[in-house]
Backbone bond lengths (Angstrom), bond angles and torsions (degrees), N, CA, C in turn:
res aa  C-N    CA-C-N  psi(-1)  N-CA   C-N-CA  omega(-1)  CA-C   N-CA-C  phi
1 M - - - 1.521 - - 1.557 108.62 -
2 S 1.262 113.24 137.09 1.508 119.09 -175.62 1.544 107.30 -78.35
3 Q 1.261 113.57 160.07 1.472 122.56 179.63 1.453 113.70 -56.00
4 E 1.428 113.50 -42.71 1.428 120.56 176.73 1.522 112.16 -58.22
5 E 1.394 115.20 -47.96 1.422 120.72 -177.12 1.523 110.17 -62.99
6 S 1.385 115.95 -44.86 1.432 115.62 -178.03 1.614 112.38 -69.48
7 G 1.278 115.70 -25.05 1.487 119.02 172.49 1.492 112.56 -65.48
8 K 1.270 119.69 -27.47 1.475 121.71 -179.59 1.521 108.88 -74.01
9 H 1.351 119.83 -29.01 1.472 122.95 -175.16 1.474 111.61 -96.12
10 A 1.278 122.04 -25.75 1.437 128.08 -175.05 1.515 109.52 -106.60
11 P 1.338 116.95 106.64 1.472 120.42 -176.45 1.555 108.90 -68.57
12 F 1.323 113.40 145.17 1.461 121.77 178.04 1.461 109.16 -78.53
13 V 1.313 120.93 103.79 1.479 124.37 -175.00 1.519 108.90 -130.71
14 I 1.308 113.16 131.47 1.465 119.06 174.09 1.534 105.50 -116.67
15 E 1.264 115.88 124.67 1.498 118.91 -178.98 1.502 107.84 -87.98
16 W 1.349 113.12 155.18 1.464 120.04 173.45 1.507 108.63 -61.94
17 R 1.336 114.81 138.65 1.509 121.42 172.44 1.518 111.84 -127.86
18 K 1.255 113.72 157.92 1.450 118.22 176.26 1.511 116.26 -57.04
19 G 1.351 112.47 -30.06 1.529 120.13 179.37 1.533 109.42 -64.58
20 F 1.240 120.67 -19.08 1.529 123.96 178.00 1.570 114.90 -79.11
21 Q 1.377 113.49 -8.06 1.457 117.16 -172.96 1.516 107.35 -69.92
22 V 1.368 116.09 136.50 1.415 121.75 174.79 1.558 107.15 -104.02
23 N 1.298 118.40 2.07 1.481 122.55 171.52 1.528 112.00 70.27
24 I 1.358 117.10 26.28 1.414 125.57 164.94 1.505 108.21 -118.67
25 E 1.301 117.64 106.94 1.481 121.48 -165.14 1.528 110.57 -51.36
26 Q 1.351 121.74 -48.52 1.404 119.22 -177.43 1.482 115.76 -63.19
27 V 1.341 116.29 -38.06 1.481 122.61 -179.23 1.554 107.50 -67.63
28 D 1.376 119.83 -45.07 1.395 123.75 -179.70 1.533 109.40 -63.23
29 T 1.258 119.99 -42.06 1.466 123.23 179.79 1.525 110.70 -63.68
30 E 1.285 117.80 -42.26 1.412 124.95 177.83 1.548 110.94 -64.79
31 H 1.326 118.61 -45.20 1.445 125.39 178.01 1.566 108.16 -60.35
32 Q 1.304 117.67 -42.49 1.501 119.20 178.09 1.505 110.92 -61.07
33 H 1.305 117.43 -42.21 1.470 120.43 178.77 1.546 111.40 -67.02
34 L 1.289 116.95 -33.79 1.454 118.87 176.86 1.508 110.29 -64.70
35 F 1.318 116.28 -44.51 1.540 117.86 177.10 1.511 109.56 -62.43
36 A 1.307 121.43 -36.40 1.446 122.29 -178.42 1.547 108.53 -66.43
37 L 1.332 116.59 -41.46 1.498 121.78 -179.68 1.527 108.59 -62.29
38 V 1.332 114.90 -46.18 1.516 115.70 -179.54 1.446 109.96 -64.05
39 K 1.275 119.49 -42.17 1.512 124.10 176.75 1.553 111.15 -56.09
40 A 1.347 117.18 -38.01 1.421 121.66 -178.44 1.523 115.47 -75.22
41 L 1.316 118.81 -8.31 1.410 121.69 176.38 1.526 112.62 -60.78
42 N 1.299 117.24 122.82 1.451 125.59 176.43 1.447 110.84 -150.36
43 L 1.306 118.34 160.50 1.494 123.65 -176.19 1.493 111.23 -58.82
44 D 1.322 118.96 -40.65 1.413 121.50 179.02 1.426 121.77 -61.28
45 S 1.323 116.86 -28.86 1.470 123.04 -178.07 1.495 114.78 -130.73
46 V 1.363 116.35 21.14 1.440 119.37 -171.91 1.502 115.14 -61.39
47 E 1.283 118.48 -37.75 1.522 117.90 -178.83 1.604 108.84 -67.39
48 K 1.257 114.45 -42.83 1.537 116.98 179.49 1.515 110.03 -65.51
49 T 1.379 117.08 -44.15 1.430 120.89 -176.06 1.552 110.84 -66.47
50 V 1.332 114.65 -41.20 1.508 121.40 -178.83 1.549 106.05 -64.88
51 E 1.287 122.73 -43.17 1.414 124.84 177.98 1.558 111.11 -61.37
52 E 1.325 113.58 -43.09 1.569 114.65 179.08 1.531 107.62 -69.89
53 L 1.278 117.69 -39.86 1.482 118.44 178.26 1.499 112.99 -63.17
54 L 1.308 121.81 -41.14 1.446 125.44 177.33 1.554 110.40 -60.10
55 D 1.351 111.68 -48.83 1.514 117.11 179.34 1.508 111.45 -57.74
56 Y 1.339 114.69 -43.72 1.466 118.13 -177.23 1.512 112.91 -72.65
57 V 1.323 117.45 -33.45 1.472 122.47 176.07 1.550 110.53 -61.77
58 V 1.319 115.85 -39.30 1.473 122.08 178.34 1.504 107.19 -62.66
59 V 1.317 118.70 -49.97 1.474 122.45 -178.63 1.535 108.28 -61.63
60 H 1.295 118.08 -48.72 1.489 122.79 -178.28 1.529 111.49 -58.58
61 F 1.333 116.36 -53.21 1.393 117.63 -176.22 1.608 110.26 -65.75
62 S 1.311 115.88 -35.92 1.446 115.53 176.37 1.491 113.64 -66.96
63 N 1.333 119.07 -39.53 1.483 122.02 172.56 1.452 115.53 -60.19
64 E 1.360 113.25 -46.09 1.508 119.22 178.42 1.490 110.32 -62.21
65 Q 1.262 115.10 -48.51 1.510 120.22 -177.29 1.560 108.17 -62.45
66 D 1.279 117.37 -43.98 1.517 116.71 178.35 1.485 111.44 -63.28
67 L 1.295 120.48 -36.98 1.429 121.16 177.27 1.563 111.02 -65.28
68 M 1.237 114.40 -39.81 1.518 121.34 178.78 1.492 108.69 -63.21
69 E 1.326 114.16 -49.65 1.497 119.02 -176.12 1.515 111.74 -62.79
70 K 1.383 115.57 -47.88 1.473 120.63 -178.55 1.493 111.72 -64.16
71 S 1.313 117.36 -30.98 1.454 117.97 -173.67 1.606 112.51 -90.11
72 G 1.344 112.76 -5.85 1.457 118.20 177.87 1.513 114.12 80.49
73 Y 1.320 117.42 27.58 1.423 123.11 -177.52 1.517 111.28 -59.67
74 P 1.386 119.14 120.29 1.460 118.59 -174.87 1.533 113.57 -69.73
75 G 1.323 120.26 -13.78 1.487 123.41 179.15 1.558 112.29 -98.80
76 F 1.276 115.59 16.47 1.476 119.69 -177.91 1.467 112.72 -57.90
77 E 1.323 120.39 -53.20 1.476 119.58 -173.99 1.532 111.37 -66.24
78 Q 1.333 117.76 -34.73 1.513 117.62 174.44 1.565 109.73 -65.50
79 H 1.278 117.29 -41.19 1.456 122.15 -178.42 1.565 106.56 -62.49
80 L 1.283 117.70 -49.82 1.477 121.80 179.53 1.581 109.61 -52.70
81 K 1.262 115.32 -42.79 1.474 121.85 -179.23 1.574 110.68 -61.34
82 L 1.363 113.32 -40.48 1.514 116.69 176.71 1.503 110.88 -64.58
83 H 1.333 117.39 -37.67 1.485 118.20 177.81 1.497 109.80 -65.84
84 E 1.315 117.28 -43.96 1.446 120.38 176.21 1.521 113.52 -57.91
85 D 1.290 115.89 -45.61 1.463 120.13 177.65 1.514 112.44 -60.02
86 F 1.301 119.67 -38.24 1.457 125.83 174.48 1.492 108.47 -61.29
87 A 1.325 118.38 -47.37 1.482 122.09 -179.88 1.424 113.09 -57.25
88 T 1.354 115.35 -44.12 1.468 124.63 178.20 1.465 111.80 -56.36
89 H 1.344 115.30 -49.54 1.436 124.93 -178.79 1.581 110.91 -60.23
90 V 1.308 112.36 -50.25 1.522 115.10 179.15 1.454 110.73 -66.93
91 A 1.330 122.90 -37.98 1.440 123.68 179.02 1.521 109.87 -62.14
92 D 1.349 117.99 -42.31 1.435 120.39 177.12 1.481 112.57 -62.57
93 F 1.323 116.84 -40.27 1.503 122.82 -174.89 1.596 104.90 -68.92
94 L 1.324 115.65 -50.36 1.478 117.04 -176.87 1.498 113.90 -71.49
95 G 1.322 117.87 -24.16 1.481 121.29 -176.87 1.488 115.38 -94.63
96 N 1.354 116.57 9.24 1.461 118.65 179.43 1.467 118.38 -76.17
97 G 1.327 117.48 -6.50 1.386 123.06 175.95 1.587 116.76 81.40
98 E 1.321 115.91 0.96 1.447 117.31 178.64 1.511 111.31 -72.98
99 A 1.351 115.35 145.52 1.450 119.33 175.34 1.465 108.84 -73.45
100 W 1.357 116.31 151.00 1.438 123.15 176.29 1.562 111.89 -65.01
101 S 1.278 118.29 130.54 1.470 126.66 172.71 1.465 108.96 -134.94
102 E 1.311 117.86 167.06 1.503 120.53 178.76 1.551 108.14 -60.48
103 E 1.323 118.20 -37.95 1.448 122.72 -177.89 1.563 109.96 -65.05
104 R 1.308 114.96 -45.67 1.429 120.86 179.17 1.528 113.05 -66.15
105 V 1.296 119.56 -37.30 1.453 122.69 174.07 1.532 109.34 -62.20
106 Q 1.364 116.05 -46.19 1.456 121.40 177.36 1.538 114.30 -60.66
107 E 1.348 113.95 -36.97 1.446 117.75 179.86 1.596 108.89 -67.64
108 L 1.281 116.13 -40.94 1.455 119.28 178.22 1.554 110.48 -67.09
109 R 1.324 117.86 -42.94 1.533 118.62 176.25 1.497 110.56 -61.73
110 R 1.344 113.96 -39.90 1.505 116.53 -177.45 1.546 109.87 -62.32
111 F 1.328 115.16 -46.83 1.474 121.29 179.35 1.444 112.53 -59.29
112 L 1.417 115.04 -50.19 1.478 115.93 -174.08 1.524 110.64 -72.13
113 N 1.326 124.32 -32.75 1.421 122.12 173.23 1.502 112.53 -64.30
114 K 1.315 115.64 -45.25 1.484 118.14 -177.95 1.543 109.14 -66.98
115 W 1.336 120.08 -37.65 1.399 121.85 -179.45 1.584 108.24 -69.03
116 L 1.306 118.98 -45.60 1.442 122.82 -178.85 1.525 108.45 -57.09
117 V 1.321 116.29 -53.21 1.476 117.69 -177.08 1.512 111.24 -63.61
118 G 1.311 119.34 -45.48 1.483 119.47 176.52 1.434 115.91 -61.41
119 H 1.278 117.20 -40.13 1.469 124.56 178.75 1.510 112.48 -65.92
120 I 1.351 115.76 -49.65 1.466 121.09 -177.12 1.581 107.14 -64.02
121 M 1.395 116.68 -55.09 1.406 120.05 -174.19 1.513 115.87 -62.47
122 T 1.345 115.71 -25.08 1.471 114.27 177.85 1.526 111.61 -102.52
123 H 1.320 119.21 -57.60 1.505 121.86 -169.86 1.490 112.86 -88.55
124 D 1.285 120.26 -40.84 1.461 119.10 -179.44 1.565 110.88 -75.20
125 L 1.308 119.22 -37.57 1.507 116.42 173.76 1.504 114.12 -64.32
126 R 1.391 114.52 -32.75 1.466 118.05 171.32 1.516 113.10 -58.35
127 F 1.344 114.69 -48.34 1.466 119.65 176.63 1.507 111.00 -61.15
128 G 1.346 118.29 -41.68 1.446 121.29 -175.84 1.560 109.14 -63.14
129 R 1.307 116.93 -42.47 1.530 119.41 176.71 1.520 110.70 -66.11
130 W 1.296 118.04 -39.42 1.491 120.71 -178.00 1.562 107.23 -65.92
131 Y 1.363 113.74 -45.03 1.503 118.61 -176.97 1.499 108.88 -62.89
132 A 1.315 120.25 -42.82 1.473 121.46 -178.59 1.528 111.45 -62.86
133 E 1.323 117.73 -27.18 1.458 121.58 -178.48 1.519 114.82 -92.99
134 H 1.381 116.64 -30.85 1.452 119.02 -168.87 1.549 115.50 -117.56
135 A 1.313 117.08 -32.17 1.455 116.70 -168.90 1.525 112.81 -74.67
136 V 1.258 113.71 152.86 1.492 119.96 174.67 1.477 103.97 -81.89
137 H 1.363 115.90 131.91 1.465 120.44 -175.07 1.526 109.98 -100.52
138 A 1.293 119.07 22.65 1.500 121.13 171.94 1.525 109.47 -62.47
139 P 1.335 115.10 143.34 1.451 120.67 178.00 1.526 112.97 -49.54
140 A 1.294 118.90 -36.96 1.466 120.87 -178.45 1.513 113.06 -64.61
141 A 1.344 116.98 -22.76 1.493 122.31 179.98 1.465 112.30 -79.90
142 M 1.301 119.32 -18.24 1.438 123.18 -176.64 1.522 111.93 -83.64
143 P 1.256 119.32 142.54 1.488 122.47 177.95 1.467 108.52 -67.66
144 A 1.366 114.03 160.55 1.465 119.65 173.38 1.497 111.47 -68.47
145 P 1.304 118.59 158.05 1.502 118.70 176.02 1.467 113.72 -58.15
146 V 1.313 116.64 154.95 1.441 120.74 -170.75 1.612 110.86 -54.63
147 A 1.268 115.23 -41.40 1.548 118.27 -174.91 1.532 109.90 -68.25
148 A 1.344 117.75 -27.34 1.423 118.57 -174.88 1.516 113.50 -94.55
149 Q 1.265 121.32 -8.47 1.432 121.97 -173.90 1.460 113.47 -110.69
150 A 1.267 121.45 120.55 1.508 126.68 177.22 1.495 106.25 -81.78
151 P 1.340 117.52 149.52 1.428 122.03 175.41 1.542 108.39 -61.74
152 K 1.361 113.68 148.70 1.444 121.27 -179.61 1.557 108.43 -72.94
153 A 1.310 115.02 151.49 1.428 117.26 -179.70 1.540 111.33 -92.42
154 H 1.283 120.72 -5.98 1.473 118.26 -174.51 1.531 111.30 -106.55
155 R 1.203 120.19 41.00 1.461 122.88 -175.78 1.476 115.46 -98.83
156 G 1.373 119.64 24.91 1.379 122.92 171.21 1.590 113.41 64.19
157 F 1.369 113.33 -139.35 1.454 119.54 -177.48 1.484 115.31 -52.22
158 F 1.318 116.31 -44.37 1.458 119.52 -177.19 1.446 109.79 -60.35
159 A 1.316 119.87 -45.56 1.448 125.91 178.36 1.500 111.58 -57.18
160 A 1.387 114.52 -47.16 1.418 119.63 -173.39 1.594 107.27 -69.00
161 L 1.299 117.02 -40.89 1.466 121.63 -178.83 1.487 110.38 -58.53
162 F 1.278 121.66 -41.03 1.471 129.66 -172.70 1.514 108.17 -97.58
163 G 1.301 122.75 7.68 1.448 124.49 177.56 1.474 117.15 69.59
164 L 1.375 116.25 32.31 1.510 121.41 177.21 1.441 115.95 -89.56
165 K 1.281 117.87 -0.66 1.514 116.80 178.85 1.428 111.42 -94.69
């Protein structure tokens, strides 16, 4: 069987690993859930899963950005730009009008897994290290739990893209 043929049958899945931990409990929990949602992508439920994934990405990015902003993280603006670039790429992919096929689902899964791993291992781990060294760990500095916190309305392009303004 050729590599191309086997790629059609074997979904591209990256599992959450301990090495992805940024050591901020809420962020790590949200990242784990993002990996689970990406893993759940399949042709039979793609539209429902994509909708849930987009909703959760908005919550996660908002929570992460809020934590960065409240803690005074010096890389906040750069990190916000990375989130906006991600949103642009996903919007372009989802808005191209193509029908869902197994190949298209796998392409989305591949992109999301690679982006998640690259983003976490580079940018989120950098924030986690900075946070451990510099941030005030008083309860007031911590963001509200995921379920209790609505996304912020002032997040620029990302907010506009997902209808948060």
